[in-house]
Structures are given as C-alpha cells and as structure tokens.
N, C-alpha and C positions, 0 to 999 in steps of 0.2 A: 239806677235809673234806666228807663227804656232808652235804647240806642247805645248804651255803654256795654261793649262786649268783651271787656277784659276777662280773661279766663283765670280761674283759680281752681286748681285740681281738676275735678271733673265738671265744674260749674261753668256756665256761660252766663254772664250778667246781662240782663236785657230780655231774657225769656220770662214772659208773664202769663197769667191766666189761671183760672180755677177749673174750667171745663176743657174737654179735649178740643173743642172748636176754638176757644180763646187761645190755648197754647199753640195750636197749629197756626193760627193767624199771626201770633207773635213771632214765631219762627219764620214764617213766610215773609213778614215785613223785614226782618233782619237780613234774609237772603236777598230780597228785592233791593234793599238799600246798599248792598255790597258789604254789610258788616260781617256777614258770613259768606265765605266763598266756596266754589266747588272743591270738594275734597276735604273740607274742614270737618273734624270729628265732632259729633254731638254727644251730650251726656248719655250714659246708659239709662235704660228705663228706670231702674231703681234710683240712680242718682238724680234724674230729672224729677221723679216723684218726691224724693226727699227735699230737693231744692225748692220746690213750689208748695210742698205740704199737701199734695194730693194723693189720691189712691193710685196704686201702680197701674190698674186697668185704665185709668184716665190718661196716663202717659202713653200706654200702649196704643190707645185709640188715637191720640194725637199724632204719633209717629205713623200709624196706618193711614190716616188722612193725607199726610204729606207724601208718603210712599206712593199711594194711588194717584196722587196729582203729579208724580214724577219729580218732586222737589227734593226728596232725600232718597237714598238707597240704603238698604239693610244688608249687611254682609256677614251675618252669623257672628262668629267670634271676632270678626273685623270691626264690629260695631256699626253704628248708624252714621252716615256722612252726607254732607250736602252733595246733591247730584250735580254732575257736570253737564255741559251741553252735548250730551251723547246723541249721535245720529239716530233717527227713528227709522226702523226698517220700512222699506217701501216696495211696492210692486215694480216689476220691470227688469230689464237687463242689468247685469252687473257690469260696471264700467271697467275697462282695461283688464280683462281676464282672457287668458288663452284657453280656459276650460270650456267644455260644452255646458252651457247654462240651462239647467232643467228645473230652475226655480222661479221663472219669470212671472208666471200668472197671466201671461199675455194670450189674446186670441191669435190665431194663425193669420198673418198678414195676407196670405194668398186667398183667404176666405172672407176678407172684408170687401163689401161691394164697391165697385168703381163708381165714384160720384161725378165723373167728368160730364156725362151726358145730362144728368139732373142739374148740374151747376148752370149749364147754358140756358135752362128754361125757367130759372127762379127769379132772376133779377128783373122783375116787371116794372116796379116803380119804387121810389124812395119811401121810407117810412119816417113820419115826422112826429114831433112831440105831441102828446095828447091822444095818440091812437092807442087801441087796445094793446095791453102788454103781451097777450098771447095771440099769435097769428090765428085768424079765424079758421083756416083750413086744418091746421094742426090741432086746434081746439076740438073740432068736430071728430077728427079721427081718434085723438087721444081719449075723448070722453067714452067712446065705445070700447076701446082697448082696456081702460081702467074699470069701467062699471061692470064688465062681465066677470071680474074677480071679487066683487063686493056683494053683500046680501041685497036681495031685491028691495028697491025702495029706499036705500040708504041715501040720505042727502049728501051730495058730493060737490066740492068745488075743485078746480084745477089750478095748479101753479107750475110754471116752468122755471127751472133754475139752471145754473151752469154746472151740471153734473150731479151725481148722487152725493158726493161729499159736501158740496155746497148746500144741497137740500137738507142733509143731516145736521149740518152746523146751524142753519137757520131754524130748523124745527126745534132743536134743543135750546137755542138761544131765546126763542120766544116763549118757552115754557119753564125754563130752569134758571136758577141762580147758582153762583159758585158754591161748591161743596154739596150740591144736591146729588142724590144717588141715581145712577142709571144702571139698569140691568142689561148686561152684555153676554152674548153666548161665549162659552169657554170650551175649546179654543175659539178665537175671535178674529174677524177680518182686520187687517192691519190699519186701514183707514179709520175704522170705528174706534179702535184703541187710541189712535193718535188724536182724533177729534175730541173724545171725551177727556183725555188727560190734559191736553193743551188748554182746554177751556176751564179746567179746574173742577170738573165734576168728579164724583166718586164712583168708579166702576164697581159693580157688584156682579161677580161671575155666576152664570147659570150654565151648568154642565150640558153638553150635547151628546146624544147617543145616535144610533143609526136612524131613529125616527125624528131627530131634530131636538129642539129645546125640551128639556125634561120638565115634567109637571112638578116634581118635588123641588127642583131648582128654582122654577118660577115662583112657586109659593113661598119659598124661603126668601127670595129677593124682595117680594112684596111685603113680607113680614118685616124686612129691614128698612122699609119706607122708601123704596125707589119711586121716583116720580115719572120715569119714562122707561120703556122696554123697547130694545131694538132686536128684532128677530129677522132671520133670513129663512123664509118658508121653503125655499128649494135652492139646490146648489150651494148649501152653506159653505162658506170659505173659512177654514181650509178643508173641512171634512167631506164636503159634497153631500151631506145628509139632506133629506127633504122631509117635511112634515107629512105624515100619513093623515088620512081623514080622521082616524081614531084619535091620534095625538092632538090634532088641531082642535077637535071637539073638547078634549079634556082641558086643554089650555084656555079655551074660550070659557069654560065653566069656572075656572079659577079667576079669570079676569072679570067675570060678572060682578064679583064683590068689590071691584076697584074700577068703576066706570070712568073715573076722571084721570086715571094714570094714562099718560100719552103712550100709545102703542104705535111704533114705527115699523113697518114692514119693508125690508129692502129686497126687492125682487130683481136683483141686478142681472140675472141670467135670462129672465123672461122668455123672449121669443126663441131662444136656443134650447130651452129646457125640455127634457124628454119626460117630465113628470107633470101630473095635474097640479093645479094651484089649490092649496088648502090654507085658508086664512085664519088668523087669530082674531080678526075684527068681527065682532058680533053686531047685530042690527041695533042693539041698545047701547053700544059703547059710545061715550061722549067725546073722547079725545083720541084721534087716530090719524094716521097718514100712511098711504101706500106709495112708495117711491120706485120708479122704474127709469133706469138710465138706458141710453142707447149704445153705450161705449163697447159693450161686449159683442154686439152684432153689427154695428156700423163703424166701430173703430174708436180707440181711446181718445183720438183728437176731436171727436164729436162731443164736445163738452155740453151735453144737454140731458136733463132728466125731467120727467113729468111726475108731479106729485098730486095725487088725489087725497083730499082730507075733509074732515068735518068743516062746516062753514066758519066756526070761530077760529080754528087753526089757520084756515085759508086767509081770513081777514088779517090775522097777525102776520102771516108771511107776506101778504100784499103790501103791508106797511114798510117792509124792508126791500121791496122791489119797485121803487119809484121809477116811472118812465123817464128815461134820459140819463139815469145814473147807474142803475144796476139791472136794467132789463136784459134779457138774453136776445142777442142779435136776431132780427126777423129773417135775415138771409140764412142763418143757421137753422131757424125754425122751419123755413120753407124747404130747405134741403132735406132735413129729417123727414118731413111729410112726403116730399117727392119720392124719397127712397123707400120709406116704409109702406107706401101704397102702390109701389111698382110690383106687378105680379112676378116678374123675373127676379127682382131682388128678394122678394119674399120666399121664392123657391130656393134661392141660394142660401138664405138664412136657415131654412129648414134643413138643407143638405149639410150646412156647416154643423148644426147641432147634432145631426146623426153621425157625422165624421168624428167629432169630439167624443161622443159616447162610444163609438166603435173602437177607437184607438185606446181609450182608457180601459175598455173591456179586454182587449188583446193583452195589454200590459199587465193587468190584474191576473189574467190567466197564466201568463209567463212567470210572474212572481210566485203564484201559488205552486206551480210546478217546481220552483226552486226552493220550496220549503218556507215561503213567506206568504201565508194565506192572506189575500187581499180581496176586498169586495169593491167592485167598481161602483162609483156613485155618480151623481149629477154634477155637471160643471166642467171647467177647464182643467181641473187638477185631479190627481190621485193622492189620497191620504194613506200612506203605507205604514202599517204597524211592523216594528222591527224586532222587539224583544231585546233591545240594547239601546244605550243612550244615543240619541239622534246626532249630537254633535260629534261623538266619536265615530259614528258611522259616516257622517258627512266628510270628516277628515280623511277617512280611508277612501271614500269615493274620489276625493280630490287627487289622491295619488294615482287613481285610475283614469283621470281626465274629465271628471264630471263635477259640476258645481251645483249642489243641492241646497234646499232650504229646510233647516230643522224645525220641528214643531215648537221649539222653545220660543220662537219669535211671535207665535200666535197665542201663547199662554197668558191667562189672567190670574188664575189661582195659583197657589203655591203647592204644586204636585211633585216637586222634585224634577230632575232632568226629564225632558220629553223623550218618548220612544217612538216617535212618528217623524216621517219626512213628508212634506207636501211637494209633489213633483209635477211638473208640467211637461207632458211627453207626447202631445197630440201631433207634433210636427216631426216626430221620429218615424222612419220607415221600419219595416219588420226586422231587418238585420240590426239596426241600432237598438230597437226595443229588446231584442234577445241579448245583445251585448250588455245593455244597461241592467237587465234583470240578473244576469250572471254576475256582473261586477258588484251589484248591490248585495246579492246573497253572500258573496266572498267578503265584502266589507263588513257585513253583520257578523260573520264567523270570526273575523279578525278582531273586531271590537269586543266580542263576547270573550274571546280567549285572552285578550289583554286585560279585561276586567277581572277574570278569574285569577290570573297571575298576580295582579295588584291586590286582590282580596287575600290571597294566601300570604303575600309579603307583609301585610299589615298596613295600618292607616298612615304611618309615617312615609311609606313609599308612595301611597296614592296621593 
C-alpha cells in the first residue's frame, strides 16, 4: 500500500508508478511525508525497475528528475540516497574566516555611490493605495534604458521587482509548472541554480564557451522540451563570457523555431559592462523578458530590478504585484531614479566598470606569466583554468591564506571535478595580486604533484 515504507531487501514498499514522472512523484511524496528521511538509501536502478516492472531507463529517468530537483543525491557506488537539507552556495563573504576571501562575487564597496544626498531629495509625499505600481519618473527613465537593447518596434511593458532573483522566480512561476524543463548555462550563476531547483523545475545544462551560450547546447535543450531559457548575454557568471554579435544571431536563428519558449535575459552587469549588448530576443519572439538589476552598480542592498517583457508576460507578472502587498517601495524607486540620472553618479559607475576590467586584466596577465594562461573577461570575477582539480587547489590556497571558490559550485552537468576557480580580485592592490598569482601557481603545482603520486599508488590510496 502507498504510505507503507517497510523495507525488504532492496525494496521500499510504497514506491509506485509506471512512468518516470509517476515514480518520481511517488518518491517525492514519501520524502515530503517523512516516510523517507535524509540519508535513507533508495533501491538501485535495477532493483527499482524490477520492483515496479518497468524498463531500467524509466527508473534512471525518475532518479534523474529527483536529483535535478535536489531531492536525492547519487554517490556512485554509494548508491542513491535521500538528500539532506544541505546549505546552498551563496554569493558574499564567508562568515568567521581569518583567510583573505577572494570568492565573494561582491562589488567594491568604495565604488558604490553615496546615496545620502539623493535620500534627502526623494521623500516628497506619501504614496497611497491605488497609485501606479511603478514610479512615473523611474518608468520614463527605465523605458529608454531597456528599449535601446531591444529590436526596434518591439512591444514592451515594464515591471519592477525586488531584485533580479525575485524577477526570475516570478517569471518562471507565471510560465511553468513543477518538473518543467529550464535551460540554464553551464557553469551557472548560483541564484539561478537555487531558484530552479527549489521550485522543482528540471534544469537542462547548456554549455558556455568564450562567446557565451553555445548553439549546439541550446538546440539540444530545446529538443529536450525546455519551456524557458535563462541566458546572461554579458558578464556571464562565473565565466565572464559575453555573447558576440555572431553567436547572438545564431542563437536567435535557433529560437525562431520555438517562438513560445520563454527567453529570459539576465543583464545583471548592465551599466558596468565593457561589452556591447547582443540579445537573443528577436522581433518575432512571443515570450521574452529582459531583467536588469541595479545591485552591481548601486549596491546589493538596492533590491530593485526592472523587467521589460512582452505584454502577456507583463500582465501575468502584474497579477503577482498587487499594490499594497508586493509592490516595490516608491522611496526605493525614487532613490534609484535619482542616482541613475545623476551625471556624477553615472560617471562614477563608468569609472567603476573600467576599474573592475583593469584589475581583472592585470591579474590575468600575472597568472599567464606564472604559467596559468588566463583570459580576462567581463564582470566582477576572473574564471581561472587550472589544469588540476579545483577543490585540491583551493585547499592548497587555504594553506597560503586565501579562501577561493571552486568551479564545482557552479556546475550543472556531470563533468567530473571542476578545474576552474572563480576569483574576485578587483579590490586587491598590485602587491597582493602578485602574491595571489604566485600562491595560486604554487598551489596548482602541489595539487598536480599530489595527484600524480596518488595515481601511481593505485585507486585504493586515492
């Protein structure tokens, strides 16, 4: 009977279903009701298929759905087990560490504009129920900011949300149901991974190269039935890649065959970027959204993002932003408008973007001189190829006083251990950059040497 989870051998009584979706839903129910607890072992694929009388591939697909949703974890020979409430990697400073944190992903606090003068000028009158959800001044400014990146004549509506993560969650919720597939860049931004998995959507990885999301990867994801595509056209996090005009045109050509797939562009770096904007959104695409947060150039505490979208998507978003319950504070909207339209602040934002690019380029040059060829890209971070497992290198860096972020945290596909680090180094001076480059090169050499020793010793030592 369903709900009876007495275990006999490799069986768990209560698992039901003939299709992958039915089996996954049955196991999800057992977990949600507490009949299966974190750490509990699940039947092997073969045992599950035999227990239910289904094809082995059906059992594999069921476990894959649960793995993508973060409900179970697969540990190779250790089998498949119910996942625990493991913490999800987040951006920001590591708490309670004496190490120099170079994995924060934060902007430089010294380059975030001072809001004190603008704050004194914005509290003109109270805003009451029934007034427009978007502040009229912000609406006028944002309309020009967004429309310049879209095809001429594209019908556009604006929505304001409490940051980009809020916009992403609302966009996906209004278009998808649980277990729907979403195309994500691989490696992927931590918040996107978290949003998709917590909501129970199925992430489909699309590889990223130096020109951004790959054409073959997008085509494969669409063939797998994704209902939404999330792309970062520039300053892709963690790689820093940006779409070229040629790649964007190729991706648009692929998407023309799927006009109703929701395309979400996350231009998180926007005003700081040193690259031109090349969009996936074609004039004829029916479901789309361009999201721009202000957190990178006005500060993470400015929880506001502007979303331009097709009218139908905008209407659905508006239903979830009822005045008086979930609107974004007009004081915050006015503050963003006051800062964004201030010529002095605008000049400071441009200078900050140039600073981040210069610091990253200097560090990439130092790494290349140390025998770690690195190409500086757009964004707050540097994506460093190592030629050694990232976790082993990060452990060696810790011994030298640095706390780094291994690429494994950003991975979606099963590629084996990552061989990249994502480093945030724009606040280091030249002396610190030289020391970090030397320490990183030494850490790579040590990790490579340790790996060679373990290989010669045999698998039992490793």
